[in-house]
N, C-alpha and C positions, 0 to 999 in steps of 0.2 A: 440420454438421459429424461430423469423422469423427475419433473418440473414441482409434481405434487406431494415430495416429500413433507413432513409436519416440524417447525423447528430446524428449519436454517439457519446455521452462523455465516458472515463474511468475515474472512480474514485481510486485511487489509495493511501491509508491515512498507516500511519506508524509512525515507532516511526525514523526509518532510520539513527541508530545511531550504526556503519554510513551507508549511502548507500552501497551499493555495486554492484556488475557486475548481481549478481542473481537478484539484483529488476529490473535491467535496461531490463536484456535478456528476461525479465517473461510481463516486461510493454509492449517489442516492439513486440513480439510473441500475445498479447492480443489484440496491438492496428492493429497489420496486421491481427489476423482471422475476427475481425468486418469488418475493413477497416476504422476503427472509426476516426473520427476528428481529437481529440486528447486525451493524459493521461493525469490526472491533479495528480500529487504527493501533496500529503495535509500532513506533516510533522504535529504529534499533539503537544500540548502544556502539556496537561499529558494526560497519556492512563489510564485509567479506569480497567481494569484488571490487571496492575504491579502496585502493593503497594508496594511493597517492594524493587523496583530497582529505583536507581537513576537516570535520566537521565540526560545525555550530556546535558546543556545548549543550548535553543531553537534556538540561536545565532551561534552557529557552529553548530548546525543541519539542519538548514535552509543553509547557507552556503555551506556547503560538497553537498546539494541535489541540489544546482544551478549550482556548480562545474561538478558534476555527468554529468547532464543531458543540459547542456548550448550548447551540440554541434548538440543536436536532436531537430530540427522544430514543431515535433509533442508531445513532451512533453513541459508540465509547469508545474508549481512551486505555489501553493497558500499560501498565509498566513493566509487562513482566522482561520485557530484554534491556530494559536500563538497568531495573534490579539485578539481574543475572549478572549482569557485567560482561567483560570480556568480548570475544568474536561472535557477531550473531548470528549462528550458521540458524537456519530456517528449520532445518528437522529435527533440532530440540524445541523450537516453536511450536511446531504442530503437533508430535508429540504432547506438550503438557497439555494444548488448548484440546487434543484428540482426547487426552485421560478427564480432563474437567470437563469435555460436554459428550459425553460417552453415549448419549440417546439422539445425537443429534448431526446430520449432515453436514458436514464441516465443508466449507469454499473458501479459495484462498482466489483474492481478487490481484492480477496481475500485468502487468504492460507488454506488451506482444516481443517487447527486445530486448524482457527477460527470460521471458517463455521460450523462446528461440536457444536459448541456449541454457534451459536448466538442467542439460544432460550433463554442466561439466561443475553443478553444486553439488556438495560435500553428502552424501547419501540420498541420492535422488529418489534411488527407488525404494527405498523406506515414505519417504513422501506421498508419491504416486496412490500410495494404497491407503492414506487416511485422507487425502484432502481430492475435491473436485478442481481444478483449474478452471479458474472465470477473466474471460480475456473480453475486454468490450470492443471488439472490434473484429473483423474478419479475417479468417488466416486465411489466404493463397498458396494455392502449392506449393510454391519454392521455398515457404517458410517452414511444410510441413516436412519436407523432404529431410532439413535439420535433424528434426525430432526422431529420437527412440522410435520404433511403433510401436510398443507399449505405451508410452504415454498419449499418441491419439486420442484414446477413449474415454479421457480422463480429462479432458476438454469440454469445457462450456462457451459457446460464445453469444455473445450479447449486443445488442444494437448501441450507440450509445454518441453524442457528440464529440466530433475531433475537435479537444480544445486545446489550440495553439499557445498554451502556458508551461512553463520551465522552471523551477524551482533558481536554477543555475543563471535563467534570463532578469529574475527578480532580483537575486542575488547583485548582476550585473549594474541592474539599474540604481540600486541602492548605492553603491561604489563610485555611479556615476550622478548622483545628487539627481538622479530623474523621479518623476513621481512612479508609486506603485498603484498607485487608485484603481479598483477594477479588478487587479491582479489578485488580491488577496482582500480577505474580510477587515473590515475597517478596525474592529480590534487588534488585527495581529497588524495591519500596518502600523497603528499606534505604539504595539509592543515594541516593532524593529525600529521604529524612530527613538524611545525614550531610552532603549535599550543599545543605540549608538549600535547595530549590529551591523554585518556586511561592507562597514567602512573600513 
């Protein structure tokens, strides 16, 4: 992979329910690794792979993400999937940003757990032609074997800390009236409390 490309853009999609320090640290490491122009956080409206999961209203997830990223000039929050509504298929999102940033190399920041199931995504063959997948951990052989061969050359790995924080854990802690201090930025913690989320 060529790391000397100019004007690199990183897309970072997810439910962000809620956004936490794990998301922010991973995004910062990715930005620094590529010396990217910016990281664009894209909260989804309706994830195609989480059929039985009831998402927190998009308004709250968007507001929390804006609060979480507001102090970083290299972080941006996109309303694309939320305003489009319907099921948030990645190929549509990638197509839209690919057209918007025609002269830039687009990277898609993704977790290894999602990457190894990439060939189950709608129109994944289209996606791999337009983005390079950025993974914040080394991929071992057994995970590679689960992927179609044409995906291999579209993956770029980088070293980042393993932050064992999950949105599920945060929601469960709030439900049990346990502290989420140090899990999320203070502004997000206050927002969750004031809006009585996850109770």
